[in-house]
C-alpha positions as a Markdown table, in Angstrom:
| # | Residue | x | y | z |
|---|---|---|---|---|
| 1 | Met | -7.9 | -1.3 | 5.7 |
| 2 | Ser | -7.8 | -2.5 | 9.4 |
| 3 | Lys | -4.6 | -3.8 | 10.9 |
| 4 | Lys | -6.1 | -7.2 | 11.5 |
| 5 | Leu | -7.1 | -7.5 | 7.9 |
| 6 | Leu | -3.7 | -6.3 | 6.7 |
| 7 | Leu | -2.0 | -8.8 | 9.0 |
| 8 | Gly | -4.2 | -11.6 | 7.6 |
| 9 | Ile | -3.1 | -10.7 | 4.1 |
| 10 | Ile | 0.6 | -10.8 | 5.0 |
| 11 | Val | 0.3 | -14.1 | 6.9 |
| 12 | Ile | -1.6 | -15.9 | 4.1 |
| 13 | Leu | 0.8 | -14.6 | 1.4 |
| 14 | Leu | 3.8 | -15.8 | 3.4 |
| 15 | Ile | 2.2 | -19.2 | 3.9 |
| 16 | Thr | 1.5 | -19.6 | 0.3 |
| 17 | Asn | 4.9 | -18.5 | -0.9 |
| 18 | Val | 6.7 | -20.9 | 1.6 |
| 19 | Ala | 4.5 | -23.9 | 0.9 |
| 20 | Thr | 5.7 | -26.3 | -1.8 |
| 21 | Leu | 3.5 | -29.1 | -3.3 |
| 22 | Phe | 4.9 | -32.5 | -4.3 |
| 23 | Phe | 3.3 | -34.9 | -6.8 |
| 24 | Trp | 4.2 | -38.6 | -7.3 |
| 25 | Asn | 3.8 | -40.6 | -10.5 |
| 26 | Lys | 2.3 | -44.1 | -10.6 |
| 27 | Gly | 5.7 | -45.7 | -10.8 |
| 28 | Gly | 6.8 | -44.1 | -7.5 |
| 29 | Glu | 10.2 | -43.1 | -8.9 |
| 30 | Lys | 10.0 | -39.8 | -10.8 |
| 31 | Val | 8.9 | -36.9 | -8.6 |
| 32 | Val | 7.7 | -33.5 | -9.9 |
| 33 | Leu | 8.6 | -30.6 | -7.6 |
| 34 | Asp | 7.7 | -26.9 | -7.4 |
| 35 | Asp | 4.5 | -27.0 | -9.5 |
| 36 | Gly | 6.1 | -28.9 | -12.3 |
| 37 | Lys | 9.3 | -26.8 | -12.6 |
| 38 | Lys | 11.7 | -29.6 | -11.7 |
| 39 | Ala | 11.6 | -33.4 | -11.6 |
| 40 | Val | 13.9 | -35.8 | -9.6 |
| 41 | Asn | 14.3 | -39.5 | -9.3 |
| 42 | Ala | 13.1 | -40.6 | -5.8 |
| 43 | Lys | 15.6 | -43.5 | -5.7 |
| 44 | Glu | 18.6 | -41.2 | -6.2 |
| 45 | Pro | 20.2 | -38.8 | -3.7 |
| 46 | Val | 18.8 | -35.3 | -3.7 |
| 47 | Ala | 22.2 | -33.9 | -2.5 |
| 48 | Thr | 25.8 | -35.1 | -2.0 |
| 49 | Val | 28.3 | -33.4 | 0.3 |
| 50 | Asp | 31.9 | -34.7 | 0.1 |
| 51 | Gly | 30.6 | -38.2 | -0.8 |
| 52 | Glu | 27.9 | -38.2 | 1.9 |
| 53 | Thr | 24.4 | -38.5 | 0.4 |
| 54 | Ile | 21.0 | -37.2 | 1.4 |
| 55 | Ser | 18.3 | -39.5 | 0.2 |
| 56 | Tyr | 14.9 | -38.4 | -1.1 |
| 57 | Asp | 13.2 | -40.4 | 1.7 |
| 58 | Ala | 15.3 | -38.7 | 4.4 |
| 59 | Trp | 14.4 | -35.3 | 2.9 |
| 60 | Met | 10.7 | -36.1 | 2.8 |
| 61 | Ser | 10.8 | -37.5 | 6.4 |
| 62 | Lys | 12.3 | -34.2 | 7.6 |
| 63 | Leu | 9.7 | -32.1 | 5.8 |
| 64 | Arg | 6.9 | -34.2 | 7.2 |
| 65 | Ala | 8.3 | -34.0 | 10.7 |
| 66 | Glu | 8.8 | -30.2 | 10.6 |
| 67 | His | 6.0 | -29.0 | 8.3 |
| 68 | Gly | 3.6 | -31.9 | 7.8 |
| 69 | Lys | 0.9 | -30.9 | 10.2 |
| 70 | Glu | 1.0 | -27.3 | 9.3 |
| 71 | Gln | 0.8 | -28.0 | 5.6 |
| 72 | Leu | -2.1 | -30.5 | 6.0 |
| 73 | Lys | -4.0 | -28.0 | 8.2 |
| 74 | Arg | -3.6 | -25.4 | 5.5 |
| 75 | Met | -5.1 | -27.9 | 3.0 |
| 76 | Val | -8.0 | -28.7 | 5.3 |
| 77 | Asp | -8.6 | -25.0 | 6.0 |
| 78 | Ser | -8.8 | -24.4 | 2.2 |
| 79 | Glu | -11.3 | -27.2 | 1.8 |
| 80 | Ile | -13.4 | -25.9 | 4.8 |
| 81 | Val | -13.6 | -22.4 | 3.4 |
| 82 | Asp | -14.3 | -23.6 | -0.1 |
| 83 | Lys | -17.2 | -25.9 | 0.9 |
| 84 | Leu | -18.8 | -23.5 | 3.4 |
| 85 | Ala | -18.6 | -20.6 | 1.0 |
| 86 | Asp | -20.2 | -22.7 | -1.7 |
| 87 | Lys | -23.0 | -23.7 | 0.7 |
| 88 | Lys | -23.6 | -20.1 | 1.7 |
| 89 | Gly | -23.3 | -18.8 | -1.9 |
| 90 | Ile | -20.5 | -16.5 | -1.0 |
| 91 | Glu | -18.8 | -15.0 | -4.1 |
| 92 | Ile | -16.2 | -12.3 | -4.3 |
| 93 | Ser | -16.7 | -9.7 | -7.0 |
| 94 | Asp | -14.1 | -9.6 | -9.8 |
| 95 | Lys | -13.7 | -5.8 | -9.2 |
| 96 | Val | -12.6 | -6.4 | -5.6 |
| 97 | Ile | -10.2 | -9.1 | -6.8 |
| 98 | Lys | -8.7 | -6.8 | -9.4 |
| 99 | Arg | -8.2 | -4.1 | -6.8 |
| 100 | Glu | -6.3 | -6.6 | -4.5 |
| 101 | Leu | -4.2 | -7.8 | -7.4 |
| 102 | Ala | -3.3 | -4.3 | -8.3 |
| 103 | Leu | -2.2 | -3.6 | -4.8 |
| 104 | Leu | -0.1 | -6.7 | -4.6 |
| 105 | Asn | 1.5 | -5.9 | -8.0 |
| 106 | Gly | 2.7 | -2.7 | -6.5 |
| 107 | Ser | 4.6 | -4.6 | -3.8 |
| 108 | Gln | 6.6 | -6.6 | -6.3 |
| 109 | Gly | 9.7 | -5.7 | -8.4 |
| 110 | Pro | 9.8 | -6.2 | -12.1 |
| 111 | Met | 8.5 | -9.5 | -13.4 |
| 112 | Thr | 8.3 | -11.1 | -16.9 |
| 113 | Pro | 4.8 | -11.5 | -18.3 |
| 114 | Lys | 5.0 | -15.2 | -17.5 |
| 115 | Glu | 6.1 | -14.6 | -13.9 |
| 116 | Ala | 3.4 | -12.0 | -13.4 |
| 117 | Lys | 0.7 | -14.3 | -14.8 |
| 118 | Gln | 1.8 | -17.1 | -12.4 |
| 119 | Lys | 1.9 | -14.8 | -9.4 |
| 120 | Glu | -1.5 | -13.4 | -10.1 |
| 121 | Lys | -2.9 | -16.9 | -10.4 |
| 122 | Glu | -1.5 | -17.7 | -6.9 |
| 123 | Trp | -2.7 | -14.3 | -5.5 |
| 124 | Arg | -6.2 | -14.8 | -6.9 |
| 125 | Lys | -6.7 | -18.0 | -4.9 |
| 126 | Asp | -5.4 | -16.3 | -1.7 |
| 127 | Ile | -7.6 | -13.3 | -2.2 |
| 128 | Ile | -10.8 | -15.3 | -2.7 |
| 129 | Tyr | -9.9 | -17.5 | 0.3 |
| 130 | Arg | -9.3 | -14.5 | 2.5 |
| 131 | Tyr | -12.5 | -12.7 | 1.6 |
| 132 | Gln | -14.6 | -15.8 | 1.8 |
| 133 | Leu | -13.1 | -16.6 | 5.2 |
| 134 | Gly | -13.9 | -13.1 | 6.4 |
| 135 | Ala | -17.5 | -13.5 | 5.2 |
| 136 | Leu | -18.0 | -16.8 | 6.9 |
| 137 | Leu | -16.6 | -15.5 | 10.2 |
| 138 | Thr | -18.9 | -12.5 | 10.3 |
| 139 | Met | -22.1 | -13.9 | 8.8 |
| 140 | Asp | -24.0 | -13.7 | 12.1 |
| 141 | Thr | -22.6 | -10.3 | 13.2 |
| 142 | Ser | -24.6 | -7.2 | 12.5 |
| 143 | Val | -23.2 | -3.7 | 11.8 |
| 144 | Pro | -25.6 | -0.7 | 11.8 |
| 145 | Glu | -26.2 | 0.8 | 8.4 |
| 146 | Glu | -25.4 | 4.3 | 9.7 |
| 147 | Lys | -22.0 | 3.1 | 11.0 |
| 148 | Met | -21.1 | 1.6 | 7.7 |
| 149 | Lys | -22.2 | 4.7 | 5.8 |
| 150 | Ser | -20.3 | 7.0 | 8.1 |
| 151 | Tyr | -17.1 | 4.9 | 7.9 |
| 152 | Tyr | -17.4 | 4.9 | 4.1 |
| 153 | Asp | -17.8 | 8.7 | 3.9 |
| 154 | Val | -14.6 | 9.1 | 5.9 |
| 155 | Tyr | -12.4 | 6.3 | 4.4 |
| 156 | Lys | -13.9 | 5.7 | 1.0 |
| 157 | Asn | -10.7 | 6.7 | -0.8 |
| 158 | Gln | -8.8 | 3.8 | 0.8 |
| 159 | Tyr | -11.0 | 1.3 | -1.1 |
| 160 | Asn | -10.2 | 2.8 | -4.5 |
| 161 | Phe | -7.2 | 2.2 | -6.6 |
| 162 | Thr | -5.5 | 5.0 | -8.6 |
| 163 | Ala | -4.1 | 4.2 | -12.0 |
| 164 | Ser | -0.5 | 3.3 | -11.8 |
| 165 | Ile | 2.5 | 2.2 | -13.9 |
| 166 | Lys | 5.5 | 0.1 | -13.2 |
| 167 | Val | 8.5 | 1.2 | -15.3 |
| 168 | Ser | 12.2 | 0.8 | -15.9 |
| 169 | His | 14.2 | 3.4 | -17.8 |
| 170 | Ile | 17.5 | 4.1 | -19.4 |
| 171 | Ile | 18.6 | 7.8 | -19.2 |
| 172 | Val | 21.4 | 9.0 | -21.5 |
| 173 | Arg | 22.8 | 12.5 | -22.3 |
| 174 | Asn | 21.9 | 12.8 | -26.0 |
| 175 | Met | 19.8 | 11.4 | -28.8 |
| 176 | Lys | 22.8 | 9.8 | -30.6 |
| 177 | Thr | 23.5 | 7.6 | -27.6 |
| 178 | Ala | 19.8 | 6.8 | -27.1 |
| 179 | Glu | 19.5 | 5.7 | -30.7 |
| 180 | Lys | 22.5 | 3.4 | -30.2 |
| 181 | Val | 20.8 | 1.9 | -27.2 |
| 182 | Glu | 17.5 | 1.5 | -29.1 |
| 183 | Lys | 19.4 | -0.3 | -31.9 |
| 184 | Glu | 20.9 | -2.8 | -29.4 |
| 185 | Leu | 17.4 | -3.3 | -27.9 |
| 186 | Asp | 16.0 | -4.0 | -31.4 |
| 187 | Asn | 18.7 | -6.6 | -31.9 |
| 188 | Gly | 17.6 | -8.4 | -28.8 |
| 189 | Ala | 19.8 | -7.0 | -26.1 |
| 190 | Ser | 18.6 | -7.1 | -22.5 |
| 191 | Phe | 17.0 | -3.8 | -21.3 |
| 192 | Ser | 18.4 | -4.4 | -17.8 |
| 193 | Leu | 21.9 | -5.0 | -18.9 |
| 194 | Leu | 21.9 | -2.0 | -21.2 |
| 195 | Ala | 20.6 | 0.2 | -18.3 |
| 196 | Lys | 23.6 | -0.9 | -16.2 |
| 197 | Glu | 25.9 | -0.1 | -19.1 |
| 198 | Tyr | 24.6 | 3.2 | -20.5 |
| 199 | Ser | 22.2 | 4.8 | -18.0 |
| 200 | Ile | 23.4 | 7.9 | -16.3 |
| 201 | Asp | 20.8 | 7.5 | -13.5 |
| 202 | Glu | 23.1 | 6.3 | -10.7 |
| 203 | Asp | 20.1 | 5.5 | -8.4 |
| 204 | Thr | 18.5 | 3.0 | -10.8 |
| 205 | Lys | 21.2 | 1.6 | -13.1 |
| 206 | Lys | 22.5 | -0.9 | -10.6 |
| 207 | Asp | 18.9 | -2.4 | -10.6 |
| 208 | Gly | 18.8 | -2.6 | -14.3 |
| 209 | Gly | 17.0 | 0.7 | -14.7 |
| 210 | Tyr | 14.0 | -0.3 | -12.5 |
| 211 | Leu | 12.4 | 3.0 | -11.5 |
| 212 | Gly | 9.5 | 1.6 | -9.5 |
| 213 | Tyr | 5.8 | 1.7 | -9.2 |
| 214 | Phe | 4.0 | 5.0 | -9.4 |
| 215 | Gln | 0.5 | 6.4 | -9.5 |
| 216 | Thr | 0.1 | 8.1 | -12.9 |
| 217 | Asn | -0.6 | 11.4 | -11.2 |
| 218 | Ser | 2.7 | 11.3 | -9.2 |
| 219 | Gln | 4.8 | 14.4 | -9.3 |
| 220 | Phe | 7.9 | 12.2 | -9.0 |
| 221 | Leu | 7.7 | 10.7 | -12.4 |
| 222 | Pro | 9.9 | 12.5 | -15.0 |
| 223 | Thr | 8.2 | 14.5 | -17.7 |
| 224 | Gly | 6.8 | 12.4 | -20.6 |
| 225 | Tyr | 6.8 | 9.1 | -18.9 |
| 226 | Val | 3.1 | 8.7 | -18.3 |
| 227 | Asp | 2.1 | 10.0 | -21.7 |
| 228 | Thr | 4.6 | 7.7 | -23.4 |
| 229 | Ala | 3.5 | 4.7 | -21.3 |
| 230 | Lys | -0.1 | 5.2 | -22.2 |
| 231 | Lys | 0.7 | 4.5 | -25.9 |
| 232 | Met | 2.7 | 1.3 | -25.1 |
| 233 | Glu | 1.9 | -2.3 | -24.5 |
| 234 | Glu | 3.1 | -4.0 | -21.4 |
| 235 | Gly | 6.4 | -5.7 | -21.8 |
| 236 | Thr | 7.7 | -3.3 | -24.5 |
| 237 | Tyr | 10.2 | -0.5 | -24.6 |
| 238 | Ser | 9.6 | 3.0 | -26.0 |
| 239 | Glu | 11.4 | 5.0 | -28.7 |
| 240 | Pro | 13.8 | 7.6 | -27.2 |
| 241 | Phe | 12.2 | 10.8 | -26.1 |
| 242 | Lys | 13.4 | 14.0 | -24.3 |
| 243 | Ser | 12.6 | 14.3 | -20.6 |
| 244 | Asp | 13.6 | 16.6 | -17.9 |
| 245 | Thr | 16.3 | 14.2 | -16.8 |
| 246 | Gly | 17.9 | 13.6 | -20.2 |
| 247 | Val | 17.0 | 11.4 | -23.2 |
| 248 | Ala | 14.9 | 8.5 | -22.0 |
| 249 | Ile | 13.9 | 5.0 | -23.1 |
| 250 | Ile | 11.3 | 3.4 | -20.8 |
| 251 | Phe | 10.2 | -0.2 | -20.4 |
| 252 | Leu | 6.6 | -0.6 | -19.4 |
| 253 | His | 6.2 | -3.6 | -17.0 |
| 254 | Arg | 2.6 | -2.9 | -15.9 |
| 255 | Met | -0.1 | -0.3 | -16.6 |
| 256 | Leu | -3.0 | -0.6 | -14.1 |
| 257 | Pro | -6.2 | 1.5 | -14.5 |
| 258 | Asp | -8.3 | 3.3 | -11.9 |
| 259 | Ile | -10.6 | 1.1 | -9.8 |
| 260 | Asn | -13.4 | 3.0 | -8.0 |
| 261 | Phe | -16.2 | 1.7 | -5.9 |
| 262 | Thr | -19.6 | 3.0 | -5.0 |
| 263 | Tyr | -20.9 | 2.5 | -1.5 |
| 264 | Lys | -23.2 | -0.2 | -2.7 |
| 265 | Glu | -20.3 | -2.1 | -4.3 |
| 266 | Ile | -18.0 | -2.0 | -1.4 |
| 267 | Lys | -20.7 | -2.3 | 1.4 |
| 268 | Pro | -20.5 | -6.1 | 1.8 |
| 269 | Tyr | -16.7 | -6.0 | 2.3 |
| 270 | Leu | -16.8 | -2.9 | 4.5 |
| 271 | Lys | -19.3 | -4.7 | 6.7 |
| 272 | Arg | -17.1 | -7.7 | 7.1 |
| 273 | Glu | -14.1 | -5.5 | 8.0 |
| 274 | Leu | -16.1 | -3.6 | 10.7 |
| 275 | Ala | -17.6 | -6.9 | 11.9 |
| 276 | Met | -14.1 | -8.4 | 12.3 |
| 277 | Asp | -13.2 | -5.4 | 14.5 |
| 278 | Lys | -16.3 | -5.7 | 16.5 |
| 279 | Leu | -15.7 | -9.4 | 17.2 |
| 280 | Asp | -12.0 | -8.7 | 17.8 |
| 281 | Gln | -11.6 | -11.7 | 15.5 |
| 282 | Ser | -8.4 | -12.8 | 13.8 |
| 283 | Leu | -8.6 | -14.2 | 10.3 |
| 284 | Thr | -8.5 | -17.9 | 11.2 |
| 285 | Thr | -10.6 | -21.0 | 10.3 |
| 286 | Glu | -10.7 | -22.3 | 13.9 |
| 287 | Pro | -14.3 | -21.3 | 14.6 |
| 288 | Leu | -15.4 | -23.1 | 11.3 |
| 289 | Trp | -13.9 | -26.5 | 12.0 |
| 290 | Asn | -17.1 | -27.6 | 13.9 |
| 291 | Lys | -19.2 | -26.7 | 10.9 |
| 292 | Leu | -18.3 | -29.8 | 8.9 |
| 293 | Asp | -17.5 | -33.4 | 9.6 |
| 294 | Ile | -13.7 | -33.4 | 9.7 |
| 295 | Glu | -11.3 | -36.2 | 10.4 |
| 296 | Trp | -7.5 | -36.0 | 10.0 |
| 297 | Ile | -4.5 | -37.9 | 11.2 |
| 298 | Tyr | -3.7 | -35.4 | 13.9 |
| 299 | Asp | -7.0 | -35.8 | 15.8 |
| 300 | Glu | -5.2 | -37.7 | 18.5 |
| 301 | Asp | -3.0 | -34.7 | 19.2 |
| 302 | Glu | -6.0 | -32.6 | 20.1 |
| 303 | Glu | -7.1 | -35.0 | 22.8 |
């Protein structure tokens, strides 16, 4: 993966995570924030500090002044890419999207199934946007077949994804203690809290037993973890079993399978990556703004 493409991924993800959408109801009083997670009354203060209030309107005015143009531009950019990609028939394969989601999952700590589902929904939009934008920017740039094939032969493994697991664990010294922990789990106790209380693994207990994200062929995973995880469902914990670090109970956050590409499957995306390097082009919509009839309130700023 090129540095330009990697930088593009990071920038777009940061933008998406920082951006917050606001929706007003017809009455103009109740306002839903953060994708429906919280509602406030627009006629009441949003904060009070020693009797001094901050009004909803003052808050919105500050947001518009500091972030209004940037947020509107991101919305326009999204529309540009969506419309042009539709016109050009640019679609991103589900296999490529799954690979990107798998890579992004590896960069996150433990999440609940609900949190993971919401994250993947956001990521999917970003991935499609990024790949479609790259395709639009490089449509008229040719890359010799032999160069693409040669590049693939050298770097093909970087486009594949190796089966991986994300796990937490509780390590205790004996089966008796492990069975006690299992009973508490069965009664609804938190795996994370029990790890902090019982686990003898000092490196992970402070993090609720979170061990991390590993390829299933990793030599750093304790004995029995992969075999046990393969029999589990995501979001569940195992029965106690003996490992080389003690008696373990593991919690399976995610199990992600191998994703491998043939040259034919990855060729369109490889071509775009090499074309971006050839153009010395950053992942920006600026060259596309003249492809559509666009009017926005900041036009006067460009004059």
